[in-house]
N, C-alpha and C positions, 0 to 999 in steps of 0.2 A: 612343323606345319601342321595344321590339323586337319584332319579328315573326317567326315561322318558318314555314318550308314543310317541313313533314316529315308522315310518316303514323304516326298513335300509335294507329288503331285496333287491337283486340286481342279477341280471343273466350277464354273459357274453358271448358273440357269438362272432365266426369270422365273421368280418366285410361285407362279401361277401355271398349273398344266393346261391342256387344252381345254378339258371338259369342264375345270373350273371356271377359266377365262370363259367360255362359251354360256356356262349357266349365269356368270355375273353381267356379261353384256346383255343376254336376253334379257334377264329381270329387269337390267336397267332401262333399256330402250323400249321394253312392253310398257312399263310404267309411264314411261314419256308419252306414248303414244296413247295410252288411257287418260292421262290428264289431259293433252290437248284434245283428244276426242270431246271430253266433258266439258272444257273451254268452248268448243265449236257449238256443242248445245246450249250453253248459257249465251253465247252470243245472238245464237238464233232467237233464242226467247227474248233477248233485250232487245233485239232488232225487229222481231215481228214476222220473219219469215220460217219456212218450214224447215226442219230439219232432218238430213237424210243420212244416216249413218254409214251406207257403203261408200256415198261420195265423200265422207270424211275420213274413212280409211283409205280411200284411194291416194287422198293429197298427204297421207302419211306415209307413203312408201319409201318416202326418205329415209325414215327412222329406221324401218324393216331394214334397207339395205347396209345400214351402219354394221350390222352385227356379221355377216359374211365379208365385209370389205376389210373390217379391223381385224377379224380372226386370220385372214390373208397376210394384212400387215405384220402381225403378230409374228408369223412364220419367217417372213421376209427380214424382219428387223432383228431376232435375237440372236443373228450370230454375226451381227455388224455393228463394230465399236461406233456410238455416237460421238465421235471425238471431234468434231468440226462442224462449223455454220452450214457448209455446202451439204453435207450429208442430212443434217436434221431437216434443213428445208426441202432437200428431195423427197424424204420419208414423210413429210407433211403435204407438198402440193401435190405430188404422184396420187395419192388415193383422192384427194380433191377432184382431180380432172377425171379419174376414173368414176366417181360417183356421180359428177354432172354429166358424163357420157353416158353411164348406164342407166340412170334415173328416169330419163324421158322415154326411153324405148320399153322399160320393164314397165312404165305407167301407161304408157300408150296402148302395150298388148292387153293388159290388164283392162282398160278401158274399153277394147274392143271386144273382149270375151264377155264383160260383166255389165258393160254401161252404154253398150250400142255405138261405140266409135265416137262419144260425146265430145272426148278431148283428144288434140294431135301433140305430136311431138314438140312443136315449136311453142305452143300454150305450156307444157308442162316444163319446157326448158326456162322460158321467160319468166314463169312463175317462180322456180326454183331459185335463178338470179335474184328476183327483186325481193324474195322474201325468206329464201333458206340459205343463202349463199354463205352469210355470217356462222349460222349454225356448222357447217361443214368446216370453216376454217377452225370455230373453236374446238369442235370435238377432236378432229385430227390433231391439232396442236396441244391440247391437254393430254391426250394419248401417247404421242411421240414423248413430250417431256416429262410425263408421269414414267413411262416406259423406262427411259434415261435415269430418272431418279431412283428408282426400284430397283433396277440392274446394278446400278452403282453401289447402291446399301447392301444388296446380296454379295456383289464380288469383296465389298471391304468386310463382311462379316465373314465370308468363307476365309479371306486372307487372315483375319484375326484369329478364327477358329483353327486354323491349320499353320500356326506360329513354328517356325523351325525348331526342334530341339533335339540335341545332341543325343545318340544311343550310345556311341561308341567315340573314343578319343584313340587316334594313333600317335605315338610319342617316339619320337626318334631318340634312342638311347646308345649313342654310339654307332657300332654298325649294325645294331638291331633297329627294327619298329618294334613296338610293343602294343598291341591292342588292349585298352583299358576300358572295361564296361562301366558306362556312367553309373548305372544303379551300385556297383561296387566303391564309389569315391564315397569316402567317409569325410573328408574335409579339403578345401582348397585354398591356400593363401598365398597372399604376395611375396615373391623374392626377386624383387626387381634386379634385372631388366626381364626376369621370367615369373612363373606362378610355380608352386610346389603343390603336385596332385597328391595326396595322401590315402594310401589303401588301409586295409586293417594291419596288414605286415610290412608294407613297404609304401616307398613314394618316389615320385620322378618329378624332373623340372621339365617344365614344358614352356615353349617360346610363344606366349600369347599373354594378354594383359587381362586381370581380374575382370575387368568391366566388360570385356568383348566376350569371355566364356560366360561370364553371368548371363548375359542377353540371350544366350544358346541353350543355358538350360532349363528344364522345367519348373517353373516358379512355384508349384506345389510340392515339390521334392526338397529344392535346394533354397537355402534362405541364409541372405548375408546378415550376420552377426557383429560386425567390425568393419570398417572401410578396408581392411586387407584381409578379411576372412570370410569365406562361404562354407556352410555346414551341410550336410546331408540330413534333413529332419529325422528321417528313418535310423540314422545311427546315432542319436541322441538318448542315451539310457535314462538320465535324470539331469536336474537342475537346480541350484538353489540361491538364492539372493546373497548379496554382499552388504545388503541394508543401505547401500547409498544409490540403488537405481540400476546397477549392473548386477550381473547373474554369472554364477560358474557352472558349465554345462559339463556333463559327463560323457564322454563318448565311448563306443563299444569298442575301440581299440585301448582302450584304459587311459585315454588323453583327457585333461581337462583344459577348456577353453574359456575364455571370458567373453559374455555377451555385454557389449554396450547397451547402456540406457536407451541411446538414440534409435536402436533397433530391436529393442524387446517387446514394443507391442506386435509388431509383424510376426516374430517370432512365436510368441504365446498363441496368437490367431492360428498360425500353422501346425503349432505342436498340438493343441486341442483338436484341430480336424485330424490330424495325421496319427495320433495315439490314441484319440477318444478318451482321454482323462479329462478331469478338471484341475484346475489350477488356483 
């Protein structure tokens, strides 16, 4: 049986920190506000009525509120796996309801302080439902699905980067259990139904397949040179061509092994990288 001593713990976070997310949201919605105010100005000129900047800003309150609500949504959603339709709908519908509830009150208070109470709660609510409701649906839907997409990408990247690799192998050798450091392995060969693990001065039989152990080894160090052989690239002293596409590798323990032409390209690439020499 194989035991490993390695650290496989990993954590996955949303790729943006709070400060960066706040800056992106602020920049995005302030840009939208500036564009929509400019649209109001153009519309006033086209229709021949007076343009009031303060009044235009008041009806852009909907865009200002996106920033704190999305920041709050981000804090709530980042520790919840979005693995079901129900959860996704909850995180889309909830901020829409909160936005619809808060907006009329905030806008009415602003109207009372700066516009002499010209507008009331019902007017803001009805205006939002008639003119801006689709904006709420689009923004919160895109945010939730975007969060899900980038979180999944971050998780997949973290899993790929933290690929499980062996540091040690515990080999049952009769009554004894021998701990072998992976870095000391020179080569591993198939010895059906076992594999043979070769060190510089000894070798052990181990009950595992060549394929399964290869998947757990560091691919930058261990290279397959034949369907039945894996070698530690750092243990290769030299190699020479057989002039038929195959090669003979000289290992540190004095053994010569054959490199099959089918695996030659990968071996040369790893050998160049590991030994910093030209071929």
